[in-house]
Backbone as a printed PyTorch tensor [residue, N CA C, xyz], in Angstrom:
tensor([[[164.1610, 105.9500,  38.4680],
         [163.1440, 105.8900,  39.8090],
         [165.3470, 104.8130,  40.5720]],

        [[164.2330, 105.5210,  41.5710],
         [165.8580, 105.3270,  42.7300],
         [165.6090, 104.1620,  43.5190]],

        [[165.8790, 102.4450,  43.4240],
         [165.1210, 102.0400,  44.4450],
         [165.9610, 101.3460,  45.7780]],

        [[165.2310, 101.4440,  46.7850],
         [165.3620, 101.6200,  47.7080],
         [166.0480, 100.2530,  48.0200]],

        [[167.3010, 100.2290,  49.7470],
         [168.1540,  99.0120,  49.4100],
         [167.3360,  97.7620,  50.1100]],

        [[167.7170,  96.1810,  50.6810],
         [166.6900,  95.8410,  51.3320],
         [166.4410,  96.4450,  52.6170]],

        [[167.5690,  96.7240,  53.2160],
         [167.7230,  97.1380,  54.0680],
         [166.7030,  98.5560,  54.3030]],

        [[166.7750,  99.5180,  53.9200],
         [166.6970, 100.5240,  54.1420],
         [164.6080, 100.2510,  54.2260]],

        [[164.3080,  99.1410,  52.9190],
         [163.3280,  99.2330,  52.5940],
         [162.2040,  98.5000,  53.9410]],

        [[163.1930,  97.8030,  54.2480],
         [163.1090,  96.3760,  56.0820],
         [163.1960,  97.9620,  56.7370]],

        [[163.8290,  98.7620,  56.8380],
         [163.6040,  99.4800,  58.2220],
         [162.3600, 100.4480,  57.8170]],

        [[162.1790, 100.9420,  56.6360],
         [161.2250, 101.9690,  56.2240],
         [159.5730, 100.7600,  56.2120]],

        [[159.4740,  99.7180,  56.0060],
         [157.8450,  99.3010,  56.8150],
         [158.6780,  99.3690,  58.1430]],

        [[159.1510,  99.1520,  58.8730],
         [159.3330,  98.5090,  60.9000],
         [158.7900, 100.2580,  60.7980]],

        [[158.8370, 101.3330,  60.6410],
         [158.8820, 102.6470,  61.0440],
         [157.0660, 102.8720,  60.6300]],

        [[156.7670, 101.9080,  59.2640],
         [155.6710, 102.1890,  58.8560],
         [154.3140, 101.4510,  59.6050]],

        [[155.2280, 100.1920,  60.5320],
         [154.4120,  99.5180,  61.5030],
         [154.0480,  99.8500,  62.3340]],

        [[155.2480, 100.3930,  62.7390],
         [155.6800, 100.7040,  63.9720],
         [154.4400, 102.4960,  64.2310]],

        [[154.7980, 103.4370,  63.0770],
         [153.8280, 104.4070,  63.2040],
         [152.6270, 104.3430,  63.6080]],

        [[151.9560, 102.4570,  62.7110],
         [150.4130, 102.6190,  62.6540],
         [150.2370, 102.0540,  64.1990]],

        [[151.5290, 101.2680,  64.7110],
         [150.4260, 100.8160,  65.8460],
         [150.8040, 101.6580,  66.3520]],

        [[151.3570, 102.9540,  66.4740],
         [152.0570, 104.0270,  67.6690],
         [150.2320, 104.6000,  67.8490]],

        [[149.7740, 105.0280,  66.5550],
         [148.7720, 105.7010,  66.1360],
         [147.4650, 104.2820,  67.4360]],

        [[147.1040, 103.4440,  66.2150],
         [146.2290, 102.6920,  66.6390],
         [146.1150, 102.3550,  68.1220]],

        [[147.5810, 102.8900,  68.9210],
         [147.7310, 102.4710,  69.9610],
         [146.7400, 103.6490,  71.0030]],

        [[147.0850, 104.8220,  70.2000],
         [147.3550, 106.3180,  70.9660],
         [145.4830, 106.1520,  70.8310]],

        [[145.1310, 106.0030,  70.1410],
         [143.3100, 105.6640,  69.4420],
         [142.8090, 104.8900,  70.6510]],

        [[142.8620, 103.6620,  70.7190],
         [142.6930, 102.9730,  71.6190],
         [142.5470, 103.3490,  73.0450]],

        [[143.6790, 103.4690,  73.4320],
         [143.6960, 104.2370,  74.8480],
         [144.0020, 105.5030,  74.7890]],

        [[143.4520, 106.8100,  74.2320],
         [143.3040, 108.1360,  74.4220],
         [142.4220, 108.0840,  73.6300]],

        [[142.0670, 108.2550,  72.3450],
         [140.7130, 109.2250,  71.8780],
         [139.9200, 108.4390,  71.9490]],

        [[139.3520, 106.7340,  71.8980],
         [138.2120, 105.9590,  71.9610],
         [137.4820, 106.4250,  73.3720]],

        [[138.8740, 106.6470,  75.0370],
         [138.0200, 106.6540,  76.0140],
         [136.8700, 108.0260,  75.5930]],

        [[137.6480, 109.0450,  75.1910],
         [136.9210, 110.3120,  75.2510],
         [135.9100, 110.1730,  74.2390]],

        [[135.9340, 109.1550,  73.5150],
         [134.5440, 109.7820,  72.6970],
         [133.5270, 109.3390,  73.2310]],

        [[133.8500, 108.0390,  73.9870],
         [132.6990, 107.0580,  75.2810],
         [132.6680, 108.4610,  75.9650]],

        [[133.3370, 108.9550,  76.0110],
         [132.7900, 110.6180,  77.3120],
         [131.9070, 111.1490,  76.7820]],

        [[132.2840, 111.4960,  75.9180],
         [131.9170, 112.9860,  75.2350],
         [130.3960, 112.3060,  74.5550]],

        [[130.1980, 111.0900,  74.5870],
         [128.7860, 110.2970,  73.6580],
         [128.3220, 110.7620,  75.3930]],

        [[128.4110, 109.8830,  76.3230],
         [128.0050, 109.6040,  77.4380],
         [127.7450, 111.2770,  78.2690]],

        [[128.3170, 111.9000,  77.7500],
         [128.1350, 113.4870,  78.1440],
         [126.9340, 113.8480,  77.0660]],

        [[127.1880, 114.0180,  75.5190],
         [125.8080, 113.9770,  74.8550],
         [124.6320, 113.7150,  75.1180]],

        [[124.7530, 111.8240,  75.6550],
         [122.9750, 111.9990,  75.8980],
         [122.7980, 112.1550,  77.4890]],

        [[123.5560, 112.7600,  78.6140],
         [123.0510, 113.7210,  79.5460],
         [122.4200, 114.4880,  79.3960]],

        [[122.6540, 115.3280,  78.5210],
         [122.5670, 116.5930,  77.8390],
         [121.7280, 116.6910,  77.4220]],

        [[121.1970, 115.6720,  76.8260],
         [119.8790, 115.7700,  76.0150],
         [118.9530, 115.5300,  76.9360]],

        [[119.0910, 114.6010,  78.1370],
         [117.8770, 113.7910,  78.4510],
         [117.8500, 115.2490,  79.8100]],

        [[118.6270, 116.3290,  79.8680],
         [118.6700, 117.2270,  80.9020],
         [117.4040, 118.4440,  80.4580]],

        [[118.2210, 118.4140,  78.8260],
         [117.4370, 119.7580,  78.8070],
         [115.5780, 118.8780,  77.6840]],

        [[116.2120, 117.5210,  78.3330],
         [114.6000, 117.1900,  78.1930],
         [113.9790, 117.8890,  79.0780]],

        [[114.1380, 116.9320,  80.5550],
         [113.8040, 117.1820,  82.1420],
         [113.6430, 119.1860,  81.6720]],

        [[114.4910, 119.7700,  80.8590],
         [114.0710, 120.9380,  81.0530],
         [113.6130, 121.7940,  81.2390]],

        [[112.8520, 120.9420,  79.3140],
         [111.9080, 121.4990,  78.5640],
         [110.3720, 120.4890,  79.2170]],

        [[110.6100, 119.7220,  80.1460],
         [109.2270, 119.6080,  80.6940],
         [109.3000, 120.0380,  82.3440]],

        [[110.3120, 121.0170,  82.7600],
         [109.3360, 121.5680,  83.7550],
         [109.0850, 122.5860,  82.7780]],

        [[109.4800, 123.6200,  82.0460],
         [109.0980, 125.0370,  80.9480],
         [107.5120, 123.9680,  81.0390]],

        [[107.3550, 123.4550,  80.5880],
         [105.7770, 123.2830,  79.6580],
         [105.3410, 123.3830,  81.3570]],

        [[105.9470, 122.4300,  82.8090],
         [105.1250, 122.3380,  84.0320],
         [104.8470, 124.0130,  84.0940]],

        [[105.7810, 124.7230,  84.3520],
         [105.5240, 126.0400,  84.8560],
         [104.7270, 126.4760,  83.8970]],

        [[104.8160, 126.5880,  82.3920],
         [103.3470, 127.4730,  81.8530],
         [102.0320, 127.4170,  81.7500]],

        [[101.8220, 125.8740,  82.3180],
         [100.8650, 124.2440,  83.1030],
         [100.6680, 125.3700,  84.2060]],

        [[101.3950, 125.7130,  84.7160],
         [100.9070, 125.6620,  86.2870],
         [ 99.9640, 126.6460,  86.5340]],

        [[ 99.5160, 128.1260,  86.1870],
         [ 98.4090, 129.1170,  85.8770],
         [ 97.4450, 127.9890,  85.8150]],

        [[ 97.3910, 127.5900,  84.7340],
         [ 96.5250, 126.4760,  83.9940],
         [ 95.9570, 125.7080,  84.6930]],

        [[ 96.7420, 125.4040,  85.8640],
         [ 96.8590, 124.4050,  86.9100],
         [ 95.9390, 125.0100,  88.2930]],

        [[ 96.3200, 125.7850,  88.2010],
         [ 96.0870, 126.7870,  89.5540],
         [ 93.9290, 127.6300,  89.0080]],

        [[ 94.1660, 127.5670,  87.9860],
         [ 92.9660, 127.7910,  87.9660],
         [ 92.1550, 126.4100,  87.8310]],

        [[ 91.8590, 125.6860,  86.6450],
         [ 91.6780, 123.9090,  87.2480],
         [ 91.4710, 123.8620,  88.4740]],

        [[ 92.3680, 124.3690,  89.5000],
         [ 92.2590, 124.0030,  91.2090],
         [ 91.2490, 124.6300,  91.6330]],

        [[ 91.5870, 126.1270,  91.2220],
         [ 90.5830, 126.8550,  91.6310],
         [ 88.3390, 126.6550,  91.4910]],

        [[ 88.6700, 126.3070,  90.1040],
         [ 87.3900, 125.5680,  89.8420],
         [ 86.8260, 124.3550,  90.0950]],

        [[ 87.9490, 123.8510,  90.0290],
         [ 87.4860, 122.3310,  91.3560],
         [ 86.6330, 122.9680,  92.5510]],

        [[ 87.7260, 123.9640,  93.2270],
         [ 87.6390, 124.2240,  94.4520],
         [ 86.2940, 124.1750,  94.7830]],

        [[ 86.1220, 125.5610,  93.4240],
         [ 84.6660, 126.3460,  94.5150],
         [ 83.0250, 125.6420,  93.7210]],

        [[ 83.6360, 124.5860,  93.1980],
         [ 82.7180, 123.2480,  92.1690],
         [ 82.4420, 122.1660,  93.7040]],

        [[ 83.6250, 121.8570,  94.3090],
         [ 83.1070, 121.4820,  95.6220],
         [ 82.2950, 122.2340,  96.4150]],

        [[ 82.8780, 123.2630,  96.5980],
         [ 82.7080, 124.2370,  97.4270],
         [ 81.0460, 124.3150,  97.8510]],

        [[ 80.1670, 124.5720,  96.2920],
         [ 79.0980, 125.0410,  96.3270],
         [ 77.7030, 123.2980,  96.7530]],

        [[ 79.1970, 121.8770,  96.1680],
         [ 77.9760, 120.9970,  96.4280],
         [ 78.1320, 120.5830,  97.6310]],

        [[ 79.1260, 121.4580,  98.5160],
         [ 78.8170, 121.2540,  99.7610],
         [ 78.1170, 122.1450, 100.9190]],

        [[ 77.3330, 122.9950,  99.9280],
         [ 76.8630, 123.8830, 100.3610],
         [ 75.7390, 123.1970, 101.3630]],

        [[ 75.1290, 122.4190, 101.3350],
         [ 73.5190, 121.8640, 101.9250],
         [ 74.1520, 120.3310, 102.8960]],

        [[ 75.9040, 120.2430, 102.7420],
         [ 75.9780, 119.2070, 102.9220],
         [ 75.6130, 119.2550, 104.7330]],

        [[ 75.7850, 118.5030, 105.6570],
         [ 75.0840, 118.3950, 107.5730],
         [ 76.8440, 119.4790, 108.0330]],

        [[ 76.6330, 120.5270, 107.9430],
         [ 77.7840, 120.2570, 109.2550],
         [ 77.5070, 121.1880, 110.2170]],

        [[ 78.3210, 121.3850, 111.2760],
         [ 77.8460, 122.2300, 112.7350],
         [ 77.6760, 120.5320, 113.1490]],

        [[ 76.2430, 121.5740, 114.2300],
         [ 75.7830, 120.8420, 114.7550],
         [ 74.5400, 119.7090, 113.8150]],

        [[ 75.3470, 118.7410, 113.2400],
         [ 74.4510, 118.3820, 112.6180],
         [ 73.1830, 117.7190, 113.0850]],

        [[ 72.6880, 117.4810, 114.1830],
         [ 71.3240, 116.6900, 115.1280],
         [ 70.7400, 118.3670, 114.4710]],

        [[ 70.5700, 119.9280, 114.8830],
         [ 69.8150, 120.2020, 114.7970],
         [ 69.7490, 120.8740, 112.9710]],

        [[ 70.9840, 120.3380, 112.3080],
         [ 70.7700, 120.4960, 110.6790],
         [ 69.4330, 120.1430, 110.2460]],

        [[ 69.7510, 118.2180, 111.1900],
         [ 68.7680, 117.8630, 110.2880],
         [ 67.6870, 117.4280, 110.7960]],

        [[ 66.9420, 117.8030, 111.9780],
         [ 65.8350, 118.2390, 112.0220],
         [ 65.2230, 119.3800, 111.2640]],

        [[ 66.0660, 120.2500, 111.3520],
         [ 65.7390, 121.4370, 110.3410],
         [ 65.4160, 121.4330, 109.3290]],

        [[ 66.2650, 120.9340, 108.1610],
         [ 66.0650, 120.0000, 106.3190],
         [ 65.3550, 119.3690, 106.2440]],

        [[ 64.9120, 118.4380, 107.0490],
         [ 63.8860, 117.9810, 107.1930],
         [ 62.6640, 118.9560, 107.3270]],

        [[ 62.6170, 118.7640, 108.4240],
         [ 60.9050, 119.5110, 108.5610],
         [ 60.8680, 120.7800, 108.0050]],

        [[ 61.7410, 121.5530, 107.1020],
         [ 61.6540, 122.4550, 106.1520],
         [ 60.9200, 121.6210, 104.2730]],

        [[ 61.7190, 120.9960, 104.6810],
         [ 61.4840, 120.2910, 102.9680],
         [ 60.5300, 119.1870, 102.8570]],

        [[ 59.6170, 118.8750, 104.0730],
         [ 58.1410, 118.5520, 104.1530],
         [ 56.7740, 119.5590, 104.2250]],

        [[ 57.3860, 120.1140, 104.4500],
         [ 57.0230, 121.6470, 104.9000],
         [ 55.5990, 121.6780, 103.5490]],

        [[ 56.0940, 120.9660, 102.3270],
         [ 55.2100, 121.1910, 100.8880],
         [ 54.8110, 119.9470, 100.7320]],

        [[ 55.0070, 118.6790, 101.5110],
         [ 53.7930, 118.1080, 100.8840],
         [ 52.6470, 117.6660, 102.2710]],

        [[ 52.0720, 117.1150, 101.3940],
         [ 51.0890, 116.5080, 102.7460],
         [ 51.2760, 114.9040, 102.7650]],

        [[ 52.1700, 115.2900, 103.3680],
         [ 52.8340, 113.6700, 104.9500],
         [ 52.6580, 114.0730, 105.9590]],

        [[ 52.4570, 113.5970, 107.2700],
         [ 52.5380, 113.6240, 108.6790],
         [ 53.6460, 113.0770, 108.8390]],

        [[ 54.8440, 113.2310, 109.4840],
         [ 56.0090, 112.9370, 109.9330],
         [ 56.0280, 113.1620, 112.0120]],

        [[ 55.2440, 112.4290, 112.2700],
         [ 54.6330, 113.1810, 113.8720],
         [ 56.3540, 112.4490, 114.6220]],

        [[ 57.3170, 111.2940, 114.2470],
         [ 58.2470, 110.9360, 114.6550],
         [ 59.1480, 110.8280, 113.3660]],

        [[ 60.2770, 111.4990, 114.0720],
         [ 61.7290, 111.8250, 113.6800],
         [ 63.0370, 110.6280, 114.9730]],

        [[ 63.4500, 109.2410, 114.3360],
         [ 64.4870, 109.0270, 114.9190],
         [ 65.5200, 110.1780, 115.5880]],

        [[ 66.6300, 109.7440, 116.4160],
         [ 67.3160, 109.9120, 117.1890],
         [ 68.7430, 109.9580, 115.9570]],

        [[ 69.1430, 111.1220, 115.0960],
         [ 70.6590, 110.9710, 114.4430],
         [ 71.6120, 110.1550, 114.9980]],

        [[ 72.2260, 108.5350, 114.3290],
         [ 73.4270, 108.5010, 114.6320],
         [ 74.1350, 108.6600, 113.5420]],

        [[ 75.4030, 109.6570, 114.0850],
         [ 76.3220, 109.7060, 113.0180],
         [ 77.5730, 108.0460, 113.3850]],

        [[ 78.2080, 108.1900, 111.6290],
         [ 79.1160, 107.3470, 112.6920],
         [ 80.5700, 107.7470, 110.8240]],

        [[ 80.9020, 106.4430, 110.4410],
         [ 81.5610, 106.5890, 109.2190],
         [ 80.5860, 105.9490, 108.1240]],

        [[ 80.8190, 106.6040, 106.8980],
         [ 80.5190, 106.6350, 105.7290],
         [ 80.0220, 105.4470, 105.2960]],

        [[ 79.2430, 104.2580, 104.8130],
         [ 79.5820, 103.7290, 104.2450],
         [ 78.6120, 103.2670, 102.7170]],

        [[ 78.1590, 104.1650, 102.4920],
         [ 77.8790, 104.6790, 101.3000],
         [ 78.9930, 103.8770,  99.9330]],

        [[ 80.2440, 104.4630,  99.7480],
         [ 81.1040, 104.1330,  99.3760],
         [ 82.6000, 103.7500, 100.2340]],

        [[ 82.9110, 103.2150, 100.3490],
         [ 84.7900, 102.3490, 100.8950],
         [ 85.7600, 103.8600, 100.8720]],

        [[ 86.2880, 104.5140, 102.1860],
         [ 87.8100, 105.3730, 101.8920],
         [ 86.9750, 106.8360, 101.4060]],

        [[ 86.2660, 107.3800, 101.6000],
         [ 85.4110, 108.4060, 101.8300],
         [ 86.1040, 109.0650, 103.0630]],

        [[ 86.0740, 110.9760, 102.4560],
         [ 86.6780, 111.7670, 104.0810],
         [ 85.7770, 111.7750, 104.9430]],

        [[ 84.2620, 111.3290, 104.1470],
         [ 83.0250, 112.0810, 104.5480],
         [ 82.5160, 110.9650, 105.6690]],

        [[ 81.8180, 111.9000, 106.5790],
         [ 81.2180, 110.3950, 108.0010],
         [ 79.7710, 111.1520, 107.7100]],

        [[ 78.8740, 109.8060, 108.0540],
         [ 77.2750, 109.9190, 107.7630],
         [ 76.7330, 109.6850, 108.6350]],

        [[ 75.3470, 111.0460, 108.8290],
         [ 74.6310, 110.8650, 109.5700],
         [ 73.1430, 110.2110, 109.1410]],

        [[ 72.5870, 109.2800, 110.2210],
         [ 71.6410, 108.5280, 110.1340],
         [ 70.1530, 108.2540, 111.0990]],

        [[ 69.4740, 109.1480, 110.2750],
         [ 67.8780, 108.9750, 111.3950],
         [ 66.8830, 107.7630, 110.4270]],

        [[ 65.7780, 107.8980, 111.1940],
         [ 64.6170, 106.9110, 110.2320],
         [ 63.6420, 108.3200, 110.6040]],

        [[ 62.7360, 107.7670, 109.4640],
         [ 61.3110, 108.8900, 109.8960],
         [ 60.0080, 107.5990, 109.5310]],

        [[ 59.5390, 108.2770, 110.3000],
         [ 57.9550, 107.7310, 110.4480],
         [ 56.6520, 107.8920, 110.4220]],

        [[ 55.7050, 108.0770, 108.8970],
         [ 54.4680, 109.0050, 109.1340],
         [ 53.7130, 108.2950, 108.7540]],

        [[ 52.9960, 108.7820, 108.0220],
         [ 51.7070, 108.3910, 106.9610],
         [ 51.3010, 109.7550, 105.9180]],

        [[ 50.9190, 109.1660, 104.8030],
         [ 50.6730, 109.7560, 103.4340],
         [ 50.0210, 108.7630, 102.3060]],

        [[ 49.8020, 109.5240, 101.5870],
         [ 49.3170, 109.4380, 100.2680],
         [ 49.7660, 108.1110,  99.9970]],

        [[ 50.2250, 107.3670,  98.8470],
         [ 51.0140, 106.9270,  97.6360],
         [ 51.7430, 107.9090,  97.5360]],

        [[ 50.6720, 108.4350,  96.5510],
         [ 51.6100, 109.7900,  95.2470],
         [ 52.1700, 110.6830,  95.8260]],

        [[ 51.5310, 110.9210,  97.6820],
         [ 52.1900, 111.8590,  98.0120],
         [ 53.7740, 111.9100,  98.3470]],

        [[ 53.7550, 110.6140,  98.6630],
         [ 55.1710, 109.4770,  99.4280],
         [ 56.0980, 109.8590,  97.9750]],

        [[ 55.1660, 109.4270,  97.4610],
         [ 56.6300, 109.1350,  95.7110],
         [ 56.8280, 110.7370,  95.4250]],

        [[ 56.1730, 111.6130,  95.3550],
         [ 56.9260, 113.2530,  95.2140],
         [ 57.3270, 113.6690,  96.2320]],

        [[ 57.5700, 113.0450,  97.2860],
         [ 58.4620, 113.5610,  98.2460],
         [ 59.9350, 112.3070,  98.2320]],

        [[ 59.4990, 111.0760,  97.4130],
         [ 60.7760, 110.3130,  97.9880],
         [ 61.7440, 111.5350,  96.8260]],

        [[ 60.7550, 111.2820,  95.4440],
         [ 62.1940, 111.5580,  94.1990],
         [ 62.1490, 113.0950,  94.7560]],

        [[ 61.4490, 113.8180,  94.8850],
         [ 62.3070, 115.3650,  94.7120],
         [ 62.8910, 115.4480,  96.1870]],

        [[ 62.7810, 114.0200,  97.2990],
         [ 63.9130, 114.4770,  98.1390],
         [ 65.1640, 114.4030,  97.4290]],

        [[ 65.3950, 113.2050,  96.9130],
         [ 66.6630, 112.4380,  96.1740],
         [ 67.0740, 113.4500,  94.8880]],

        [[ 66.4640, 114.4900,  93.8500],
         [ 66.9940, 115.2790,  93.6040],
         [ 67.4600, 116.1150,  94.4700]],

        [[ 67.0660, 116.6170,  95.1680],
         [ 67.3260, 118.4350,  95.7320],
         [ 68.4450, 117.7640,  96.6040]],

        [[ 68.2160, 116.5610,  97.3050],
         [ 70.1820, 116.9750,  98.2980],
         [ 70.6670, 115.8180,  98.0430]],

        [[ 71.6610, 115.6940,  96.7080],
         [ 71.8860, 114.5970,  96.0850],
         [ 73.4900, 114.0540,  97.2660]],

        [[ 73.4740, 114.3440,  98.0380],
         [ 74.0620, 114.0460,  99.4290],
         [ 73.4910, 113.2780, 100.1810]],

        [[ 72.4970, 113.0660, 100.2710],
         [ 71.4230, 112.3940, 101.3060],
         [ 70.6710, 111.1420, 100.3580]],

        [[ 70.5360, 110.1330, 101.2990],
         [ 69.6570, 108.5250, 100.3550],
         [ 68.6280, 108.4250, 101.8040]],

        [[ 67.8150, 108.5700, 101.0050],
         [ 66.5540, 107.1350, 101.6790],
         [ 66.3730, 105.3120, 100.9880]],

        [[ 66.6100, 105.1680, 102.0070],
         [ 66.8220, 103.3530, 102.2720],
         [ 66.0540, 103.0700, 103.4090]],

        [[ 65.6100, 101.5860, 102.8340],
         [ 65.1380, 100.9680, 103.6620],
         [ 63.7560, 101.2280, 103.8490]],

        [[ 63.1200, 101.1480, 103.0970],
         [ 61.4310, 101.7820, 102.9990],
         [ 61.0710, 100.8060, 102.8460]],

        [[ 59.7170, 101.5800, 103.6040],
         [ 58.3780, 100.4600, 104.0640],
         [ 57.4840, 100.5440, 104.2500]],

        [[ 56.5990, 100.2540, 103.3410],
         [ 54.7140, 100.4460, 103.9450],
         [ 54.0660,  99.7170, 103.7940]],

        [[ 53.3070,  99.6710, 104.5030],
         [ 51.9780,  99.4860, 105.3330],
         [ 50.3770,  99.9450, 105.6550]],

        [[ 49.9970,  98.7670, 105.4070],
         [ 47.6860,  99.9330, 105.3810],
         [ 48.2690, 100.0950, 107.1440]],

        [[ 47.5250, 101.3140, 106.4020],
         [ 47.1880, 103.2920, 108.1230],
         [ 46.7480, 101.7260, 108.7610]],

        [[ 47.0680, 102.2800, 109.7300],
         [ 46.0190, 101.9440, 111.3410],
         [ 44.6110, 103.4600, 111.8320]],

        [[ 44.6070, 104.2440, 110.0830],
         [ 44.4850, 104.9520, 110.7020],
         [ 42.3360, 105.1890, 109.9880]],

        [[ 41.2940, 104.5550, 111.1190],
         [ 40.4950, 104.0690, 110.2610],
         [ 39.8350, 105.2710, 109.3890]],

        [[ 39.4120, 106.6440, 109.8290],
         [ 39.4010, 108.1780, 108.7410],
         [ 39.9390, 107.9090, 108.0050]],

        [[ 40.9400, 107.0510, 107.4180],
         [ 41.5530, 107.3250, 106.1110],
         [ 42.2390, 106.2180, 105.8450]],

        [[ 41.5390, 105.1190, 105.6620],
         [ 41.9510, 104.2390, 105.1240],
         [ 43.7120, 104.0200, 104.2850]],

        [[ 42.7590, 104.8060, 103.2100],
         [ 44.0140, 105.2190, 101.9000],
         [ 45.7910, 105.0820, 101.9900]],

        [[ 45.0040, 105.9270, 103.2950],
         [ 46.4710, 106.1440, 104.0360],
         [ 47.7620, 104.9990, 103.9500]],

        [[ 48.8620, 105.2190, 103.8670],
         [ 49.8070, 104.7840, 104.0620],
         [ 51.1140, 104.7380, 105.2080]],

        [[ 51.0460, 103.9220, 105.8700],
         [ 52.0070, 104.0070, 106.7650],
         [ 53.6180, 104.1560, 106.7550]],

        [[ 54.8510, 104.8340, 106.1970],
         [ 55.6560, 104.3570, 106.0780],
         [ 56.7580, 104.7080, 106.6370]],

        [[ 57.9900, 103.6470, 106.9350],
         [ 59.0120, 104.5130, 107.4580],
         [ 60.2930, 103.7430, 106.7790]],

        [[ 61.4450, 105.5200, 106.9970],
         [ 62.3250, 105.0090, 106.1370],
         [ 63.7430, 105.7270, 106.4020]],

        [[ 65.1830, 104.8250, 106.3020],
         [ 65.7550, 106.2000, 107.0010],
         [ 66.6530, 106.4440, 105.4880]],

        [[ 66.9380, 107.9940, 106.1220],
         [ 67.4680, 108.8330, 105.3920],
         [ 69.2960, 109.0540, 105.9760]],

        [[ 70.2440, 109.0530, 104.8840],
         [ 71.5360, 108.4940, 105.5170],
         [ 72.1860, 110.0650, 104.9150]],

        [[ 72.6760, 110.9930, 105.2760],
         [ 73.0830, 112.1030, 105.1160],
         [ 74.3970, 112.5150, 105.1420]],

        [[ 75.6620, 113.0630, 103.4040],
         [ 76.5910, 112.7490, 104.7100],
         [ 77.0640, 114.6250, 105.0050]],

        [[ 78.2950, 114.5480, 106.1900],
         [ 78.6830, 114.6570, 106.7190],
         [ 79.2410, 115.5910, 106.5030]],

        [[ 79.5250, 117.2450, 106.4730],
         [ 81.2830, 117.7260, 105.6690],
         [ 81.7770, 118.0680, 106.8950]],

        [[ 83.7060, 116.9430, 106.5530],
         [ 84.8190, 116.5500, 107.4450],
         [ 84.9930, 117.7540, 108.0770]],

        [[ 85.4980, 117.7190, 109.1140],
         [ 85.8610, 118.8150, 109.6200],
         [ 87.9420, 119.0320, 109.2080]],

        [[ 88.1070, 120.0410, 108.7660],
         [ 89.4290, 120.4700, 108.4100],
         [ 90.4710, 120.8550, 109.2270]]])
């Protein structure tokens, strides 16, 4: 085998070390930043693909959402069918008059309805109308009236119910009653 001289060997070692240093410098200065950019770009592509998949899912579900919105809108329309609208004073009198006709109660006076902001639940988009009813009737008839009224009109409440003995001498078992009726008013869109 042929041995290299010390001088040639040192030069060969210097060339190898220089080559390794040059390759390391090229890797550190040129290849590493490009690798980081490729990794960042890969992350951005992955994120964009996820967003694209989410958008595709949203588009697929849009018809379902539109159907669900239509169903909820129809249910709201049905629920608002007997909510006060238009001339609320006329609506209130007609509704009470029609409903009380099936019961043996005498309601000779209805107070003047007053409209205002709804205080049943805070932040409601509905307004409310409030009126006072006074009359007489038997306890059982009054109980049926109150129960049926609140079951028939879920958007109305009877509050501040007061009962007193009747001042009618011919029917001492009758009760005099008074209560407030609170009804929601459909908002004007």
